[in-house]
Each structure stands twice: as C-alpha cells, then as structure tokens.
KEMAR-205401 format. One record per atom (N, C-alpha, C): z, x, y. Coordinates in steps of 0.2 Angstrom, whole numbers, plus 5000, padded with zeros to 4 digits. Atoms other than C-alpha are relative to their C-alpha. Last residue first. Layout:
% residues N
ZXY
...
% end
This chain:
% residues 368
500149964999
497849925062
500250055003
499449955000
497449825049
499950045007
500249944998
496349695052
500650035001
499850004994
497049515041
499750095001
500049965003
496449415028
500250045009
500149974997
497249275020
499750075002
500249924997
497049195006
500250025008
500250024994
498349035001
499650065000
500950004998
498749044985
499650005004
500350085001
500648984987
499350004998
499650015007
501349164982
499949924999
499150015002
500049224994
500249964997
499750065004
498449314992
500649995000
499250015002
498149455006
499849914995
500350065000
496449555012
500749974993
499549995005
497049695021
499749934998
499150054998
495849745033
500249994993
499250004997
494749885032
500749965001
500150024995
492949815031
500750035002
500550004997
492349885017
500049995006
500549954999
493649985007
499450005004
500749975000
494549835008
499850105002
500250014993
496749845008
499350044998
500449975002
497249744991
499950055010
500149984994
498649624993
499750084997
500549935002
499549524980
499650005005
500750004996
501049414987
499650074996
500149925000
502649394977
499349985004
500549985007
503749254980
499750055000
500550075000
504749174997
499550014994
499850085001
506149294994
499549954998
499450014994
505149444990
500449945002
499650064999
504049524979
500649985001
499250004996
502649624983
500349954997
499350054999
501149664973
500550005003
499550004998
499449784976
500449955000
499650075003
497749794969
500850025004
499250005001
497049964974
500249955002
499650034997
495049954975
500749984997
499350025006
494150094970
500249975008
499450004996
492150114981
500749974996
499749924995
490650154974
500549995001
500649954997
489849974972
500450085004
500550054996
491549884968
499550055006
500749984996
492849984957
499449995002
500750025003
494449924951
499350045003
500650004998
496049974949
499650004999
500649945003
497349894939
499650015005
500550025006
498849854946
499550034999
500650024999
500249934958
499449984992
500250005004
501949864962
499250014997
500950045000
502549854979
500250054993
499850035001
504649924983
499249954997
500650014995
504250114979
500349904999
499850014989
505950204976
499649955002
499650004998
505150224956
500050025007
499849915000
503350194954
500749995002
499749994992
503050014951
500350084998
499549945001
501749964936
500450025006
500049994993
500849794936
500750065001
499749944999
500049774919
500450035007
500149954991
498949624921
500750044997
500549955002
498749504902
500250065004
500049944995
499949364905
499750075000
500449955002
500149234892
499850065005
499950025005
501549124895
499550064996
499649965003
501749164912
500249994992
499850025008
500349114918
500550054998
499650085002
500449114936
499949984997
499249994997
500149314938
500349934999
499649965002
498649304929
500749995000
500250025003
497749194942
500550014991
499750054999
498249294955
500249944994
499549995000
497449434946
500749955001
500249995008
495949354943
500950014999
500150055002
496049284962
500250014993
499250014997
496349464968
500249954999
499449955005
494749514958
500849975003
500150015007
493749374967
500750024994
499850074999
494349434984
500249954993
499150015004
493849594979
500249945002
500050005008
492049524977
500550024999
500150065006
492149424993
500150034993
499450005000
492649585005
500049944994
499349965005
490949665000
500749964998
499649904998
490049535009
500549994994
499349995003
488749394997
500550035005
499849955005
487049415006
500949974998
499350025000
485949285017
500350064993
499549965004
484649355023
500350004998
499449965001
483749245033
500150034995
500049964993
481849175042
501050034998
500449945001
481349155022
500250055007
499549935004
482549015018
499750065003
500549985005
481348895032
500650064997
500350075003
481948775047
499650034991
500550015001
483148905055
499449934995
500150034996
484748935058
499149985001
500549944994
485448975044
499749965007
500350054997
487048885036
499350035004
499949974992
487748985024
499549955002
500450044996
488348885006
499950055008
499950014993
489348984996
499449995001
500549974997
489848934978
499950015006
500350034996
491648874972
499450025001
500750015004
492648984962
499449975001
499949945000
494149034975
499250014994
500350014996
494048834973
499850075003
500049935003
495148844957
499450025006
499650014993
495148624958
500450105000
500350004997
493748594947
500650045006
499449964994
494648664932
499749985006
500350094998
493748614914
500749995007
499550035004
493748834913
499749945004
500049955006
492148944918
500849954996
499349985001
492248874933
500350024996
499550035005
490248874934
500950025002
499749934999
489248864950
500549994995
500649954996
488048704951
500250084996
499949964992
489248614940
499250015000
500749964997
489348474924
500050045009
499849994994
490948404917
499450074998
500549935001
490548324899
500249995009
500549994995
491848184897
499850065001
500149974991
493048184884
499649995000
500449965001
493048024872
500250065005
500949974997
493947904877
500050044998
500049964993
495647844866
499150015000
500150034992
495547694853
500050045006
499149994997
496147804838
499949945005
499850065005
494247794830
500649985004
500149975010
493647874844
500249934997
499549975004
493147784863
500150014992
499849985008
491647774872
500450024999
499949935005
491647714889
500350014993
499350004997
490947534894
500250084998
499849925001
489247494897
500749985000
499749974997
489047294895
500150084997
500649964997
487847224883
500250015007
500350054995
489447114877
499250035007
499750065004
490047284871
499949965006
500250054996
488947444875
500249934996
500250065007
489647604869
499849945005
499950034997
489447774885
500049914993
500250025007
489847944881
499949925002
499950045004
490247984901
499549984991
500450015004
489648124913
500449994993
499750035007
490348204927
499949934996
499950075002
489548274939
500250014993
499949985008
490248444950
499649924997
500450095003
489848504966
500350004991
500150035005
490748634977
499649964995
499850075001
490748724991
499750004993
499950015007
491348875000
499949934999
499350055004
490748895017
499950014994
500050045008
489549015025
500749975000
499349985004
489249055045
499849984991
500049925004
487549095053
500849994998
500649964999
487748905060
500250075000
499949945002
489548825057
499650054999
500449995005
489348695068
499950094997
500649984998
491048735081
499649974992
500450055001
492648665078
499250005003
500250014992
493648795075
499549954998
499649954995
494548865060
499849985005
500449944997
493948745049
500550015005
499749925006
494948615038
499950065003
499849994999
494548465053
500350054994
499649944996
492848545054
500949975000
500149925004
492248435040
500450045004
499550015005
492648275051
500250074996
499350014995
492048325068
500449994995
499649984999
490348385057
500850005001
500150004993
490048195050
500150095001
499550004997
489548215031
499950035006
499749974991
487948135028
500650005001
499449984997
487548125009
500050015006
500049964993
486048054998
500849985005
499550004991
486148014981
499950055004
499749984997
484947974967
500350005003
499950044995
484647914951
500050055004
499449974997
484047934933
500349975005
500249924998
482147924924
500750045002
500149974995
482847744915
499950095001
499649944999
482947664898
499550035009
500849954998
482347494896
500450065000
500750045004
483547344888
499450075001
500049945007
485347424892
499250004996
500550015006
485147374910
500050034997
499450025005
486647434920
499449964997
499450005001
485647464935
500449954995
499750034998
483647494934
500850014999
500050045009
482547624934
500349955003
500949985001
482247784950
500249954990
500049995007
484147724956
499349994998
500850045004
484247754972
499950014993
500150005008
485947774979
499449995000
500450045004
486447805000
500150014990
500149995008
487947865008
499449984998
500550035003
488447905025
499750014996
500549985004
490147945034
499449964997
500950004998
490547895051
499550044993
500450024993
492347945048
499250025001
500649964995
492748035032
499849945003
500550015001
494447945026
499350055001
500249984996
496247995021
499349985001
500250044991
497047885013
499850015003
500650055001
497147994997
499749955003
499950044997
498048155003
499449914998
500450025002
498448254989
499949925005
500150095000
499748324992
499450005000
500250034994
500048524987
500149935000
499550055001
500948584969
500049975007
499349984992
500148744971
500449945001
499449955001
499148734953
500750045006
499650025004
498548564960
500650064996
500150035008
497548644974
500849994996
499949945009
498348644989
499649964996
499649924997
498248545006
500050054997
499549975007
497048404998
500350075003
499849924997
496048295007
500450044995
499349984998
495148154999
500050065003
500049914995
493448044998
500750015001
499250024998
493147894984
499950095002
499849954997
491547814987
500450024998
499550034999
490547654977
500450085001
500349994991
488547684981
500950004999
499950054996
488447564963
500250055008
500550014999
487947744954
500049935005
500350025008
489547824957
499449975003
500350064999
490347944972
499449964993
500450045004
491448064974
499549945000
500350055000
492148174987
499649954995
500650015006
493248324986
499949945003
500550105001
493848385006
499750014993
501150025003
494748565006
500149905000
500250064991
496648605017
499250004994
499350084996
497148755007
499549985003
500050055006
495648884995
500549955002
499549955005
495549015010
500449954993
499949965003
493848995011
500450004997
500049944998
493548935028
500350054995
500549954994
492548795025
500450055002
499849994997
493148705008
499850075005
500249974992
492148585003
500850015002
499449974998
492148504985
499950045006
500349924995
490648384983
500950025001
499149984998
490848234967
499550095002
500549954999
489048154956
500750005006
500050024994
489847994946
499850075001
500249974999
490047924927
499850025008
500750014998
491347814931
499650064998
499850035005
493047854928
499449974996
499949945002
492748004940
500149974994
500750015002
492747854953
499550044994
500249985004
494547824952
499550014997
499749985007
494847724964
499850064999
499249965000
494747764985
500349984993
500049914999
493147624986
500850034999
499550014993
493247464976
499950085004
500550024991
491547424967
500650015005
499349994992
492047524950
499349995006
499550085002
490747474932
500550005006
499450024995
489147584935
500549954997
499650065000
487847624924
500550035003
499549984994
486247724923
500249955001
499950075001
485347754905
500550005007
500650045006
484047884903
500149925002
499550015005
485248014915
499449934998
500450035006
484248144927
500549954995
499650025009
485348164941
499549974997
500550045005
484348204959
500350024992
500049985007
485648244973
499449974996
500450035005
485448274991
499850024993
500049945009
486648345002
499549914998
500550065002
486448315024
500150044992
500549985005
487748395034
499849974995
500149995006
487748315051
499850054993
499750075001
487848315070
500350004992
499150004998
487148455074
500449965002
499849994992
486148485061
500349995002
499150044995
486348515043
499549995005
500449974993
484948555026
500849965005
499850034996
485648525005
499650035009
500249964994
484648514991
500650005007
499850014994
485548474974
499850035006
500149974994
485048484956
500049985007
499650024993
485548394939
499750065005
500549964997
484448384923
500449965004
500350044994
485448274906
500150075010
500450055002
486148354892
499749965004
500150105000
486748474900
499650004995
500550054995
486448664896
500249944995
500250075003
488048784890
499349925004
500950015001
487948924901
499949954996
500549945000
489848914907
499149974997
499749925004
491448824905
499450064998
499249984997
490948694919
500350064997
499550015002
489148654909
500750045001
499949995007
487548694918
500849995000
499450045004
486848604933
500250064995
500150055005
484848684938
501050004999
500049975009
485048804950
499749944997
499549965001
484748714970
500050024992
499550015005
483248654974
500350055000
500249975007
482348724991
500449954996
499249985005
482448635004
499950004996
499749924997
480748635016
500550034994
500749965006
480048465006
500250075002
499849985005
481848395014
499550034996
499449965002
481348415028
500250044994
500349925003
479648335026
500850055001
500049974993
480948165027
499650074998
500949984997
480448065011
500150055008
500549935000
481948115000
499449985005
500750015001
482147914994
499950054999
500250015004
484047894996
499550024996
500550055000
484147795012
500050014990
499649995006
485047905022
499849934997
499850065005
483747945035
500249994993
500150015009
483448105043
500549944998
499850015005
482848165060
500349974995
500450054995
481748295063
500749944997
500550014992
481948445061
499949965004
500650054994
483448485052
499650025006
499750044993
484248675050
499349924997
500350014995
484148765032
500449965004
499950064996
485748775019
499550015009
500150004994
485348955009
499949915003
500750054997
486148914995
500350025006
500550024995
487149044983
499749955003
501049984999
487949054966
500350005008
500050044998
490049114961
499150005001
499549994993
490049274951
499749945003
500550004993
489449284933
500449985005
500150054998
490849324919
499450005004
500749984996
491049444906
499749935003
500750035003
492749404900
499750025004
500250064997
494449524909
499349994995
500450035001
495649624900
499649925001
500350044998
496849704910
499449984995
499750065005
498149834900
499749955005
499550024998
497649964914
500449964997
499849944999
495749964910
500849995003
499350025005
494749844901
500250065004
499649905001
492949824911
500949944998
500349965007
491849664906
500550044999
499350015005
492749554920
499950024991
499050034998
491849624933
500549994997
499449954998
490449724927
500549975000
499849965003
489149604922
500550064998
500050105005
489149474935
500150064995
499250034999
489449634947
500149954997
499549945004
487849724940
500749985000
500050005009
487049564945
500250044998
499750075002
487749554963
500049994992
499149985004
487349734964
500349924998
499649955007
485649694960
500750035000
500050015002
485449564975
500150034992
500550005001
485849684987
500149944996
499950015009
487449664996
499350004997
500949975002
487049685018
500350024992
500049925001
488449585024
499550014995
500249975005
488549415035
499950084997
500749964999
489849355044
499650024994
500249965008
490949215038
499450045004
500850025000
491749155056
500250044995
500149935005
494049135054
499050005001
% end
C-alpha cells in the first residue's frame, strides 16, 4: 500500500496535539498528548562509508531529529540523543549521536538481549499496519540483536529471534574510551545501513519507497551503573534487584512500551537531497487511525475501560464517541462476530473504511 502525501498544515497538527486527548465525550476522557513526530529522509548523493564518523557531505545536508525525550512524555533525559536518516537505491541509513560521560558495554554475542547494556534501538513498520515489523538493537561493542515480530506482544504474535538482516552494515565510534572508568567520555556514535531488499519483506511491495512514508521508532536504553573490580555493571538496590532502566525515545509512547507501533514516528523518503524540496504532511486519515487505536487499546483493557459503546435496538453494531477532525465528524463503530471485535469508521477525508481488527491489524478499504 503506497503512502501518499496529504495537505495537513502544521497548525492543524499543533491544534490536534492539544485537542485530541483532552476531549471528554460520550464517557471517554483522554489525556493530553502530542501526536507522533515526523522526519524527512533525503536521498544520499554519494557512496556512504559506514564508519560511525559522519564524514560524508550527505550527512551534513540531513537534519538532526528532535532531542529524545522520556518514553512516557516530556521529561528531559539525562543525556542528549539525536538521529539522522538518509537513503539511496540500496540502503536505508541511520546515524545516531548519543551523549554519554561513561561509555560501557559487556555483551559481545549477537542476538543476546542487548538492552541489558546501554543501547540504541530502531523499530520499523513499513506499511503501518502494526504487524510484521522489525526491531534492531546495538550496544557500544557494536553487538547487534535483530528480530522480526509478526504482531505486537499485546496480540500474542511470534518473535522470530533467528531472523537476521542479511547485508546489514554497522559501525560504532566511541568519542572517548570504552569501558574506562578513569576518564570522562563525550559519548558514542552509531551508523547503520539496512538493505531495502530485507526491509521490504514487511512492505506491500518490493520497490524503494520514494515519495512514501514508513512508521519508525527509536529508543535508547540507559542504566545506572556500579563499578565492580573496575568493571561497569548495572546498578542494584539494597535487595539485590537491578534498578529500572531509563527509556528515551524520539517520538513518545506515553507508556513504557515500544511495542505499540501506531505511536511511532513518520519518516518520509524524499527524492531530493534537500528537505526544502518537499512539503510532507501527515495524512488526515492517520489522525482518525490514531483515535481508533486509542479506542482499541481501551477495549483491550478490560479492568479499566473508559469508553462507552452504545448499541441501538435492532442494530448489530455499537457506536462509540464521535470526534471532530479538522471540521469533519468521525463516528467510530464496533462490531462483534465469532472471531472477535472490529473497530472501524468511514473517513470523511478519503471515503475509505478504516478498520482495526481483533488482532490489532489495521486495514483501509476503498468503499465502492
């Protein structure tokens, strides 16, 4: 499914961020949150050397992302993190710059649980249906963990831990010294090249997604540490339990859970080498989709549901709280069947039927 541009102004996005979850209507009270962030990935104009040093001119043309924030919202992390993205006909490239006064790592075996070290993580859902997405983690040793998830954990999918990104290129450059407690470091860089031929395994087509957008999330896990025999180790409390990690992200999840793909950011793949060449705006249907997922997550939470669905006599569907988007009303409906529930609405912008199935998968149908 191609991801087309739509003309939604930044003013609308800001208004939506304020109003979307402040509404209280029909028995639903939602918290004020901002929508997912967006980024325009320009096209590389030269060969890219994956060395962690960002010396190519292409990287100078690419913008840094917004600073990472806490996964639950607008709390400012202890150390700064930013990313850049570019692409060419063969690879999607990432460059991350992580501030860190003590760069350390312990894990050297591929496909171990890398977030037990400080790490940098990427989540990619090419077609935005929240199913069949990729997770990638890397530590300062340049040790990686790549896996494929058929569904989020909430939907009890399979985790394909033996799946590997064939043709993957990675590099870590430490701006200081690794595992040396006697000095203070500046931080570490991560540079990554993902081949399109692997990424497109989860896409609706095999073409490079020029002029389209994908849903991508970034996370950084950071631990407090102790020095034991001059070696870095995750810090424990008085009872011998590890202290909780910090989770810092580009686009907030609002909960400590990266596996809600509908909240990841939007990355648009521009065909030029300048962001000024394109005016990408998040399509209006995506705003409706966010709301349907809010209703879906509430439905899954059986112990503390807030949404009231009203069913009229003689009808097979129940109606949820209607909501106005950019002057147009959306009326969500819920239908029960043998395979579970379906939440859907007709888009007032495209006329499509936007559907979230029982297993959380999103679909969009043209209504004939």
